[in-house]
C-alpha positions as CSV (number, residue, x, y, z in Angstrom):
1,P,-0.2,0.1,-0.1
2,F,2.9,2.3,0.5
3,L,4.6,2.5,-2.9
4,L,1.2,2.4,-4.3
5,H,0.6,5.9,-2.3
6,Q,3.3,7.1,-3.5
7,A,3.1,6.5,-7.1
8,L,-0.3,7.5,-7.5
9,A,1.5,11.1,-5.5
10,N,4.3,11.4,-7.5
11,L,1.7,11.0,-10.5
12,V,-0.4,13.9,-9.0
13,Q,2.6,15.9,-7.8
14,N,4.8,16.1,-11.0
15,A,0.9,17.0,-12.6
16,I,0.6,19.4,-10.3
17,E,4.4,20.9,-10.6
18,W,4.1,21.6,-14.4
19,S,0.5,23.3,-14.5
20,P,0.4,26.9,-14.7
21,R,-0.1,28.2,-12.4
22,G,-4.1,28.8,-11.6
23,G,-4.0,25.5,-13.3
24,T,-6.5,22.4,-13.1
25,V,-4.9,19.1,-12.2
26,W,-7.9,16.3,-13.0
27,V,-8.0,12.3,-11.9
28,T,-9.7,9.9,-12.8
29,V,-10.6,6.2,-11.5
30,T,-11.7,3.9,-13.7
31,P,-12.3,0.4,-13.3
32,D,-12.6,-2.5,-15.4
33,R,-13.4,-6.8,-14.7
34,D,-9.4,-7.7,-14.1
35,R,-8.2,-3.8,-13.8
36,V,-8.6,-0.9,-12.4
37,T,-6.8,3.0,-14.6
38,V,-6.3,5.8,-12.1
39,A,-5.6,8.8,-15.0
40,V,-3.9,12.1,-14.3
41,T,-4.0,14.6,-16.5
42,D,-2.9,18.2,-16.4
43,R,-2.8,21.4,-18.5
44,G,1.1,22.1,-19.0
45,P,3.8,22.6,-21.7
46,G,3.7,18.9,-22.3
47,I,7.0,16.8,-22.5
48,P,9.7,17.7,-25.2
49,D,10.2,15.5,-27.7
50,Y,13.5,14.8,-27.7
51,A,12.5,13.5,-23.6
52,L,9.7,11.7,-23.8
53,G,11.9,8.4,-24.5
54,R,13.5,8.9,-21.6
55,I,11.2,10.0,-18.9
56,F,11.3,7.0,-16.9
57,E,15.5,6.9,-16.7
58,R,16.3,7.3,-12.7
59,F,17.7,10.1,-12.6
60,Y,16.7,12.0,-15.6
61,S,14.7,15.1,-14.5
62,L,13.4,18.5,-17.3
63,G,13.6,21.5,-15.3
64,R,10.3,23.0,-14.3
65,P,8.3,25.9,-16.3
66,D,8.2,28.0,-13.5
67,T,11.6,27.5,-12.3
68,G,13.8,26.1,-14.3
69,K,14.5,23.5,-10.9
70,K,15.0,19.9,-11.8
71,S,13.7,16.9,-9.3
72,T,15.7,14.5,-8.6
73,G,14.2,12.3,-11.6
74,L,13.1,9.2,-9.2
75,G,9.2,10.0,-9.6
76,L,8.9,8.5,-12.9
77,N,10.9,5.4,-12.2
78,L,9.6,4.2,-9.2
79,V,6.1,4.7,-10.6
80,R,7.2,2.1,-13.1
81,E,8.5,-0.1,-10.9
82,V,6.0,-0.3,-8.5
83,A,3.3,-0.5,-12.1
84,K,5.4,-3.5,-12.8
85,S,5.8,-5.0,-9.2
86,H,2.0,-5.6,-9.4
87,G,1.7,-7.1,-12.8
88,G,0.3,-3.1,-14.1
89,T,1.0,-0.2,-16.8
90,I,1.9,3.1,-16.8
91,R,1.5,5.2,-19.9
92,V,2.7,8.7,-20.3
93,A,1.8,10.8,-23.4
94,N,1.5,14.5,-24.3
95,R,-2.3,15.2,-25.2
96,P,-3.5,16.9,-28.7
97,E,-5.1,19.9,-27.0
98,G,-1.8,20.3,-24.2
99,G,-0.8,18.7,-21.2
100,V,0.3,15.4,-20.3
101,L,-1.9,12.6,-19.7
102,A,-0.2,9.3,-17.5
103,E,-2.3,6.3,-16.7
104,L,-1.1,3.8,-14.2
105,T,-3.4,0.8,-15.3
106,L,-2.8,-2.6,-11.8
107,P,-4.9,-5.9,-12.0
108,I,-7.5,-5.9,-9.8
C-alpha cells in the first residue's frame, strides 16, 4: 500500500508542478472487470519530444517551466517499478490539446 500511495502521489505531484499557476489537474479512476486505471491529466506544456523516450529513466529530470528547477528524477522511475511489481503498466503521453496524460493501470 505504501508504494502504491507513493506512485499515485508522484503522478499527481508531477501534474501539479507542470501545470500553469491556477491550472487544473484531473484524477479519474476507471474500474474494469480485472483492472483499474488511474488517469492523471494536466494542462501544462507537455513533454518535449527529445525527452519522451527518457522520462522513466532513473535520475532523468527536466527543469520546471516556472522555476527551471529540476527534481531528483526518481518519481516516474518509481511509478514504473511499482506498476511492474504489481503486474500493471504506466503510460505517459502528450495530449493533442496540450498537457500530459499519465495512466497507471493495475490488476484488481
